C-alpha positions in Angstrom: 10.7 41.3 -14.8 7.7 39.3 -13.5 6.2 35.8 -12.9 2.6 35.7 -12.8 1.5 32.7 -10.7 -2.0 31.0 -11.3 -3.1 27.4 -10.3 -6.2 25.1 -10.8 -7.5 21.7 -11.9 -9.3 20.4 -14.8 -12.5 20.0 -13.1 -15.0 22.9 -14.4 -14.5 24.9 -11.0 -17.2 27.4 -10.7 -19.3 28.8 -13.4 -17.9 28.9 -17.1 -14.4 28.1 -16.1 -12.9 27.6 -19.6 -14.1 30.9 -20.9 -13.2 33.1 -17.8 -9.7 31.3 -17.6 -9.1 32.0 -21.3 -10.2 35.6 -21.0 -7.9 36.3 -17.9 -5.0 34.5 -19.3 -5.1 36.2 -22.7 -5.4 39.7 -20.9 -2.7 39.1 -18.5 -0.4 38.1 -21.4 -1.4 41.0 -23.3 0.1 43.5 -20.7 3.3 41.7 -20.3 6.4 42.8 -22.6 9.6 42.0 -20.9 11.7 39.2 -22.5 11.8 37.4 -19.0 8.2 37.7 -18.2 6.4 34.4 -17.8 3.1 32.9 -16.5 3.1 29.8 -14.6 -0.1 27.6 -14.2 0.5 24.9 -11.7 -1.9 22.1 -12.8 -3.0 20.5 -9.5 -4.2 17.0 -9.0 -5.8 16.5 -12.6 -6.4 12.8 -13.0 -3.6 11.1 -14.7 -5.7 9.9 -17.8 -6.9 13.5 -18.9 -5.0 16.5 -20.0 -4.1 19.5 -18.0 -6.5 22.3 -17.8 -4.5 24.6 -19.9 -4.1 22.1 -22.6 -7.8 21.4 -22.6 -8.3 25.3 -23.6 -5.1 25.8 -25.6 -7.1 26.6 -28.8 -8.7 29.5 -27.1 -5.5 31.1 -26.0 -3.9 33.8 -27.9 -0.3 33.0 -29.4 1.2 35.3 -26.7 -0.5 33.7 -24.0 0.6 30.2 -25.3 4.2 31.6 -25.7 4.4 32.8 -21.9 2.5 30.1 -20.3 4.5 27.2 -18.5 2.3 24.6 -17.3 3.7 22.7 -14.2 1.8 19.4 -13.6 1.5 18.2 -10.3 0.5 14.5 -10.7 -2.1 13.1 -8.0 0.6 10.8 -6.7 2.8 13.9 -6.2 0.0 15.9 -4.5 -0.6 13.0 -2.0 2.9 13.4 -0.9 2.7 17.1 -0.3 -0.8 18.0 0.6 -0.4 17.6 4.3 -3.6 15.9 4.9 -5.7 18.4 3.2 -9.1 17.1 2.2 -9.5 19.2 -0.8 -8.5 18.4 -4.4 -6.5 21.5 -4.9 -4.1 23.3 -2.2 -3.3 27.0 -2.9 -0.1 27.5 -0.9 1.2 24.1 -2.1 0.5 25.2 -5.7 1.9 28.7 -5.4 5.1 27.3 -3.7 5.9 24.9 -6.3 5.7 27.8 -8.8 7.7 30.1 -6.7 10.5 27.6 -6.5 10.5 27.0 -10.2 10.0 30.7 -11.2 12.5 32.5 -13.5 15.3 33.6 -11.1 15.9 36.8 -13.4 12.5 38.2 -12.6 12.5 40.6 -9.6 8.7 40.4 -9.0 6.2 37.6 -8.5 2.5 38.2 -8.8 0.0 36.0 -7.1 -3.3 36.0 -8.8 -5.9 33.9 -10.1 -7.4 32.8 -13.6 -10.4 35.0 -13.5 -8.6 38.3 -13.2 -8.5 40.9 -15.7 -6.1 43.9 -15.1 -6.6 47.5 -16.8 -3.9 50.0 -17.1 -4.7 53.5 -16.1 -2.4 55.1 -18.6 -2.6 54.4 -22.1 0.8 53.0 -23.7 1.9 51.2 -20.6 2.5 47.6 -19.8 2.5 45.9 -16.3 6.1 45.2 -17.1 6.8 48.9 -17.7 5.1 49.8 -14.4 7.2 47.4 -12.5 10.4 48.4 -13.9 11.0 51.4 -11.6 8.6 50.3 -8.9 10.2 50.7 -5.4 10.8 47.5 -3.5 7.7 46.5 -1.3 4.7 44.4 -1.2 1.6 45.8 -3.3 -2.1 45.2 -3.1 -5.2 46.1 -5.2 -8.8 46.3 -4.5 -11.0 43.8 -6.3 -13.7 45.1 -8.5 -16.4 42.4 -9.2 -17.5 42.1 -12.9 -20.9 40.4 -13.4 -21.2 37.6 -15.2 -23.3 38.7 -18.0 -20.9 41.2 -18.9 -17.6 39.3 -18.9 -19.4 36.7 -20.8 -20.2 39.0 -23.5 -16.6 39.5 -24.3 -14.5 37.8 -27.0 -11.9 35.8 -25.1 -9.5 36.0 -28.1 -9.5 39.8 -28.3 -7.7 40.9 -25.0 -7.3 44.5 -26.2 -11.1 45.1 -26.5 -11.7 42.9 -23.4 -9.4 45.3 -21.4 -10.9 48.4 -22.9 -14.5 47.1 -22.0 -13.6 46.4 -18.3 -12.0 49.8 -18.0 -14.9 51.5 -19.4 -17.6 49.5 -17.4 -15.9 49.9 -14.2 -16.8 53.7 -13.9 -19.7 54.0 -16.5 -21.7 51.0 -15.0 -20.6 51.9 -11.4 -18.8 48.8 -10.9 -15.5 49.9 -9.3 -16.1 49.9 -5.5 -13.2 49.9 -3.0 -13.7 47.9 0.1 -11.0 48.7 2.6 -9.7 46.5 5.3 -6.9 46.3 7.8 -3.6 48.1 7.4 -2.0 44.6 6.6 -4.2 43.8 3.7 -5.4 47.2 2.8 -8.5 45.7 0.7 -10.9 43.0 1.1 -10.3 39.8 -0.9 -6.7 40.4 -1.3 -5.5 37.1 -2.9 -6.3 38.3 -6.5 -3.5 40.8 -6.7 -0.3 40.1 -4.5 2.9 41.7 -5.8 5.9 40.5 -4.2 9.5 40.5 -4.4 10.8 37.1 -5.3 13.8 37.3 -3.1 11.4 38.0 -0.1 9.3 35.2 -0.9 12.4 32.9 -0.9 13.5 34.5 2.4 10.3 34.0 4.3 10.0 30.4 3.2 7.2 30.6 0.7 3.5 30.4 1.5 2.2 28.8 4.6 1.7 25.1 3.8 0.2 24.4 7.2 -2.9 26.1 5.8 -4.7 23.0 4.5 -8.3 24.1 4.5 -9.9 27.2 2.7 -9.6 30.9 2.9 -7.1 33.3 4.4 -4.0 32.1 2.6 -3.8 35.5 1.1 -4.4 37.3 4.5 -1.5 35.1 5.9 0.9 36.4 3.3 -0.2 39.9 3.8 0.4 39.8 7.5 3.9 38.3 7.0 4.9 40.8 4.3 3.6 43.4 6.5 5.8 42.2 9.4 8.8 42.0 7.1 8.4 45.5 5.2 6.4 47.4 7.9 3.6 48.4 5.5 1.4 47.3 2.5 1.6 49.4 -0.6 -0.8 49.8 -3.6 -0.6 50.8 -7.2 -4.3 51.7 -7.4 -3.3 54.9 -9.3 -1.7 52.9 -12.2 -3.5 49.6 -12.2 -7.1 48.3 -11.7 -8.1 44.7 -10.7 -11.2 43.3 -12.0 -12.8 39.8 -10.9 -14.9 37.7 -13.3 -17.5 36.7 -10.9 -18.5 33.0 -10.9 -20.8 32.4 -8.1 -23.8 31.5 -10.0 -22.7 27.9 -9.1 -21.7 27.0 -5.7 -18.2 25.6 -5.1 -16.7 23.8 -2.1 -15.3 27.4 -1.3 -18.4 29.4 -1.9 -21.3 27.8 -0.3 -22.8 30.7 1.9 -22.1 29.8 5.5 -20.6 26.5 4.9 -17.1 27.2 3.6 -14.6 25.4 5.7 -11.9 27.9 6.7 -8.2 28.0 8.0 -8.2 29.6 11.3 -8.2 33.3 10.9 -6.8 33.7 14.6 -3.9 31.3 14.1 -3.1 32.4 10.6 -3.4 36.0 10.8 -4.2 37.7 14.4 -1.5 35.5 16.1 1.2 35.6 13.3 4.2 37.2 14.8 6.9 36.5 12.4 7.2 36.6 8.5 9.0 33.4 8.4 8.2 29.5 8.5 11.4 27.7 9.9 9.2 24.5 9.9 9.1 24.5 6.3 12.3 26.2 5.4 14.0 23.2 3.6 10.6 21.6 2.4 8.6 24.2 1.0 7.6 24.0 -2.6 8.7 20.3 -2.9 12.1 21.2 -4.1 13.1 17.7 -4.6 10.2 16.7 -6.7 10.6 16.5 -10.3 7.6 18.4 -11.7 6.6 17.9 -15.4 6.6 21.0 -17.5 4.3 21.5 -20.4 4.6 24.3 -23.0 1.6 25.0 -25.3 3.5 25.4 -28.5 2.6 24.1 -31.9 4.5 21.0 -31.6 2.8 20.1 -28.3 -0.7 20.6 -29.9 -0.2 18.4 -33.0 2.3 15.9 -31.4 -0.6 13.2 -30.9 -1.7 13.0 -34.5 1.9 13.2 -35.8 2.9 10.2 -33.5 -0.4 8.3 -34.4 0.6 8.6 -38.1 3.9 7.4 -37.6 2.6 4.1 -35.9 -0.7 3.4 -37.9 -0.8 2.2 -41.6 -3.9 4.2 -42.6 -7.0 2.8 -44.3 -8.7 3.3 -47.6 -12.4 3.2 -46.3 -14.3 2.8 -42.9 -14.2 -0.5 -41.2 -17.5 -2.3 -41.9 -19.4 -5.4 -40.9 -19.8 -4.7 -37.1 -23.4 -4.8 -35.5 -25.2 -4.6 -32.4 -27.9 -7.0 -33.3 -25.8 -10.0 -33.2 -22.6 -8.6 -31.8 -22.4 -10.4 -28.4 -18.5 -11.2 -27.9 -17.5 -9.8 -31.4 -15.8 -7.0 -29.5 -13.0 -9.6 -28.4 -11.9 -9.5 -32.1 -11.8 -5.4 -32.3 -9.5 -4.1 -35.0 -6.2 -3.3 -33.3 -5.2 -0.3 -35.3 -8.8 1.1 -34.7 -8.7 0.6 -31.0 -5.3 1.7 -30.5 -6.2 5.2 -31.3 -8.6 5.4 -28.4 -6.1 3.7 -26.1 -3.4 6.2 -27.1 -5.9 9.0 -26.1 -5.7 8.1 -22.8 -2.0 6.8 -22.4 -0.9 10.2 -23.9 -1.8 11.9 -20.7 0.1 9.4 -18.3 3.3 10.7 -16.4 6.2 9.9 -18.7 7.9 7.8 -16.0 4.7 5.7 -14.9 5.1 2.0 -15.1 2.0 0.5 -17.0 0.8 -3.0 -15.9 -0.5 -4.9 -19.0 -2.7 -8.1 -18.8 -3.5 -9.8 -22.0 -2.1 -11.6 -25.1 -2.3 -9.2 -27.9 1.3 -8.8 -29.1 0.5 -6.1 -31.8 -1.2 -3.9 -29.3 1.5 -4.1 -26.7 4.2 -3.4 -29.7 2.3 -0.3 -30.7 1.8 0.8 -27.0 5.7 0.6 -26.5 6.3 2.6 -29.9 3.7 5.3 -28.7 5.6 5.6 -25.4 9.0 5.9 -26.9 7.7 8.5 -29.4 6.1 10.4 -26.6 9.4 10.5 -24.6 8.1 8.2 -21.8 10.7 6.4 -19.9 8.4 4.1 -17.8 8.3 0.4 -18.6 5.4 -1.6 -19.6 5.2 -4.6 -17.2 3.3 -7.4 -18.9 1.9 -10.4 -17.2 4.2 -13.4 -17.9 1.3 -16.0 -17.3 -0.8 -14.5 -20.0 1.8 -13.6 -22.8 5.0 -15.3 -23.7 6.9 -13.3 -26.4 9.0 -14.9 -29.2 11.0 -11.7 -29.5 11.4 -8.9 -26.9 9.6 -5.5 -27.1 11.5 -2.5 -26.1 10.7 -1.3 -22.7 8.4 -4.1 -21.9 9.3 -6.5 -19.2 7.7 -9.9 -18.3 6.8 -9.9 -14.6 4.3 -11.6 -12.1 1.0 -10.5 -11.2 2.2 -9.4 -7.7 4.9 -7.4 -9.4 2.5 -5.5 -11.5 0.3 -4.7 -8.6 3.3 -3.5 -6.5 4.9 -1.3 -9.2 2.5 -0.3 -11.8 0.9 3.2 -11.8 -1.9 2.2 -14.2 -3.5 -1.1 -15.6 -4.4 -1.9 -19.2 -6.5 -5.1 -19.2 -6.7 -6.5 -22.9 -9.6 -8.9 -23.5 -8.6 -9.6 -27.1 -9.0 -13.3 -28.1 -7.6 -13.0 -31.5 -4.9 -15.6 -30.5 -7.5 -18.4 -29.7 -9.7 -20.6 -31.7 -12.5 -18.7 -33.4 -15.9 -19.5 -34.9 -18.6 -17.4 -36.7 -21.9 -16.3 -35.1 -25.1 -16.1 -36.8 -24.0 -13.1 -38.6 -20.9 -14.4 -39.8 -18.9 -12.4 -37.3 -16.1 -14.0 -35.3 -16.7 -15.1 -31.8 -14.7 -17.5 -29.4 -14.8 -21.1 -30.4 -16.0 -23.6 -27.9 -12.8 -25.0 -26.6 -10.8 -25.5 -23.3 -8.3 -22.7 -24.2 -10.8 -20.1 -24.6 -12.4 -21.2 -21.3 -9.1 -21.2 -19.6 -8.3 -17.6 -20.8 -11.5 -16.1 -20.0 -11.3 -17.5 -16.7 -8.1 -16.0 -16.2 -8.9 -12.7 -17.5 -12.1 -12.7 -15.4 -9.9 -13.3 -12.3 -7.5 -10.6 -13.4 -10.5 -8.2 -13.3 -11.4 -9.1 -9.9 -7.8 -9.2 -8.6 -7.1 -5.8 -9.7 -10.2 -4.5 -8.2 -9.5 -6.5 -5.0 -6.0 -4.9 -4.7 -7.3 -1.6 -5.4 -9.9 -2.0 -2.6 -7.1 -2.7 -0.3 -5.3 0.4 -1.4 -8.4 2.5 -0.8 -8.9 1.1 2.5 -5.4 2.4 3.4 -6.3 5.8 2.0 -4.0 5.3 -0.9 -4.4 6.7 -4.5 -6.5 4.6 -6.9 -4.8 3.9 -10.1 -6.6 4.0 -13.5 -7.6 0.8 -15.3 -8.3 0.7 -19.0 -10.2 -2.2 -20.5 -9.8 -3.0 -24.1 -12.5 -5.1 -25.9 -15.1 -5.4 -23.3 -18.3 -3.9 -24.8 -21.0 -6.4 -25.5 -19.1 -9.1 -23.5 -19.8 -10.8 -20.2 -16.5 -9.2 -18.8 -18.6 -5.9 -19.2 -20.8 -6.7 -16.4 -18.0 -7.4 -14.1 -16.1 -4.4 -15.0 -18.9 -2.0 -14.6 -19.9 -3.5 -11.3 -16.5 -3.1 -9.9 -15.2 0.2 -11.7 -16.4 3.6 -12.2 -16.4 3.7 -16.0 -17.8 6.1 -18.4 -20.4 4.5 -20.8 -18.1 4.9 -23.7 -19.4 4.3 -27.4 -18.9 0.7 -28.3 -17.0 1.8 -31.5 -14.1 2.8 -29.2 -13.9 -0.8 -27.7 -12.4 1.1 -24.7 -13.6 1.7 -21.1 -11.3 3.3 -18.3 -12.0 4.3 -14.8 -11.1 3.6 -11.3 -12.4 1.3 -8.5 -16.1 2.1 -7.6 -16.8 3.3 -4.2 -19.5 0.5 -4.0 -17.2 -2.4 -5.2 -17.8 -5.5 -3.4 -20.6 -4.2 -1.4 -22.8 -6.7 -3.4 -22.1 -10.3 -4.6 -20.2 -10.2 -8.0 -21.9 -11.7 -11.0 -21.2 -15.0 -12.0 -18.9 -15.1 -15.0 -20.6 -17.4 -17.7 -17.6 -19.1 -18.9 -20.0 -22.0 -20.2 -20.4 -19.8 -23.1 -17.0 -20.7 -24.2 -17.5 -24.5 -23.4 -21.1 -25.3 -24.2 -22.4 -22.2 -26.0 -25.6 -20.4 -25.9 -27.4 -21.2 -29.0 -30.5 -23.8 -29.1 -28.1 -25.8 -31.5 -25.3 -25.8 -28.9 -27.5 -27.0 -26.3 -28.8 -29.7 -28.6 -25.5 -30.9 -29.4 -24.1 -31.0 -25.7 -27.1 -32.8 -24.6 -27.0 -35.4 -27.3 -23.2 -36.0 -26.7 -23.8 -36.5 -23.0 -26.9 -38.8 -23.3 -25.2 -40.5 -26.4 -28.5 -40.2 -28.4 -30.0 -37.8 -30.9 -32.1 -35.2 -29.2 -34.4 -32.9 -31.2 -34.5 -28.9 -31.1 -38.0 -29.2 -30.1 -37.4 -31.3 -27.0 -34.4 -29.2 -26.1 -36.4 -25.8 -26.4 -39.1 -27.4 -24.2 -36.5 -28.6 -21.6 -35.0 -25.2 -21.6 -38.4 -23.5 -20.7 -39.3 -26.1 -18.1 -35.9 -25.4 -16.4 -36.4 -21.6 -16.5 -40.0 -22.3 -15.0 -38.3 -24.3 -12.1 -35.7 -21.6 -11.3 -38.1 -18.6 -11.5 -41.3 -20.0 -10.1 -42.7 -18.0 -7.3 -44.8 -20.9 -6.3 -43.7 -24.1 -4.8 -45.9 -26.5 -6.9 -45.1 -24.7 -10.0 -41.4 -25.6 -9.5 -42.2 -29.1 -8.5 -44.3 -29.5 -11.6 -41.4 -28.5 -13.7 -38.9 -30.7 -12.2 -41.0 -33.8 -12.4 -41.7 -33.0 -16.1 -38.0 -32.5 -16.9 -37.2 -35.8 -15.2 -39.9 -37.7 -17.3 -37.9 -37.5 -20.7 -34.5 -37.5 -22.1 -34.0 -34.1 -23.1 -35.3 -32.8 -19.6 -32.6 -34.9 -17.8 -30.1 -34.0 -20.2 -31.0 -30.2 -19.4 -30.5 -30.8 -15.7 -27.1 -32.5 -16.4 -26.0 -29.6 -18.4 -27.2 -27.1 -15.7 -24.9 -29.0 -13.3 -22.1 -28.9 -15.6 -22.5 -25.2 -16.2 -22.2 -24.5 -12.6 -18.7 -26.4 -12.5 -17.5 -24.5 -15.5 -18.6 -21.1 -14.1 -16.9 -21.6 -10.8 -19.9 -22.1 -8.6 -20.1 -25.9 -8.3 -21.9 -25.6 -5.0 -25.0 -24.6 -7.1 -24.8 -27.8 -9.2 -24.5 -29.8 -6.2 -27.4 -28.3 -4.7 -29.5 -29.0 -7.9 -28.2 -32.6 -7.9 -29.0 -33.3 -4.2 -32.4 -31.8 -5.0 -33.2 -34.1 -7.7 -31.9 -37.1 -5.9 -34.2 -36.4 -2.9 -37.1 -35.8 -5.1 -36.6 -39.1 -6.8 -36.4 -40.9 -3.6 -39.8 -39.9 -2.4 -42.8 -38.1 -3.8 -43.1 -34.5 -2.3 -46.5 -33.4 -0.7 -49.0 -32.4 -3.3 
């Protein structure tokens, strides 16, 4: 009988979105009773790594609302292709046309409305479906009655019967229902919350006007075109009232008084002379685009836990032994099964056909990721970097490719910093950290380069006005990698226990010099004993911890001194004993390891010049 069309985005638009949307959807579902009735929610441009808005509030919807609701997910990359240059994150005519195109052809009527509307029937025992069953052809409007926030907030979102009864009573008893008349085409002010159309007429006139890429007047444009097609605009005010859950306590992009950016009323209403839009006769509603559909049934709500139980072995007791007191670099040895649950929490929201670019060397994590995508019904491949990982046996739907191929074809990145495949040593607390070895240095350098290369590539995408791709980082907490990651990417400060960060390129990326990656930690080490060992080996003589500690303090004084004389005194003292000279040699070597050899050369040149002649004192 009827397709009800609403749209939105998972972005908390306006005041208390979650409740007013649940109230609205539950109440709309309650007044529908024809077997062909449906509610289509077009979820527009929600970021790929989070669920759609209806999925996020599914537990607050009634069983009937979940049964009737079809969620059409318009992914960000699809929205980019169809938004006609709009600056807004959601575009009403585009969303509605996608729904109209994909609505149930068995339905005679389509209702354009919004997820903040509650409709009350004036005759007990009727439904909206029964009203429409014998309604004459035409285009119908209703006046919008504003329900104050304190009233609609007092309702139980899961009790549509009582909510509808309350709205109906409050409308008259509390002097709320006021009709604001308008032109002969629109009949009432704010016509967009109830626009009842014949489905065949919407197809005949090429849908909503997709040239309207700013805010406002999309509804008035439809009214004018329907009036031109039918010769009149009708109403069913005697049978149905429409209440709007007011949400203007918090300003939105469309509701800042005096500052809303509007489509031209003259161009899209006054000057409109035909109901048809031949310019979009073929393209309206993106007919050739495959739009993902989600149903909020029991299987959908429980699928993640069911799939994870098929992949993970389970454990008998909590994971113990981790610490933040002496935890630097221990995150590189995260528990695979533990971290995977948090990775899955992000990947489950990815598009089924998206290609994922994987940089890392954790075979088990890659295998579980492949199995997760298979069980989710994903068809996109995982493109893993062949320079970092050489598999002994293949993993389904995983392909070894070059870095360039990942950047060219992936829709999301996973950067896995696990070092479990490399030499390991215990830290002071007995927890694993990378051993001092060339293999570790080489891998750390490669992964540092990967992070910067991904950011650089995404910067080029941003400069061209392209869509940024999500990047997921595994094992970065309490490591040197994290400084680079949080400098270049906008990531939430996730708890260390998740071992996961995700985000997109930061708007300020590369505006400042990048931090130097301290690769020397994996060649020399950071503890006093490590420094003693390196200096003793370089000088080929035993150096005490006390001497090394003194040299370390003197070098810090030399680098951080605010006065020239203090720096000169420190360098002269360093050059006067073996541990001091060894410390200077170590700092020169550190600069080479860390990829900034010019700093070491500058230090060596300074020492040479200092030893040639005394500086003025």
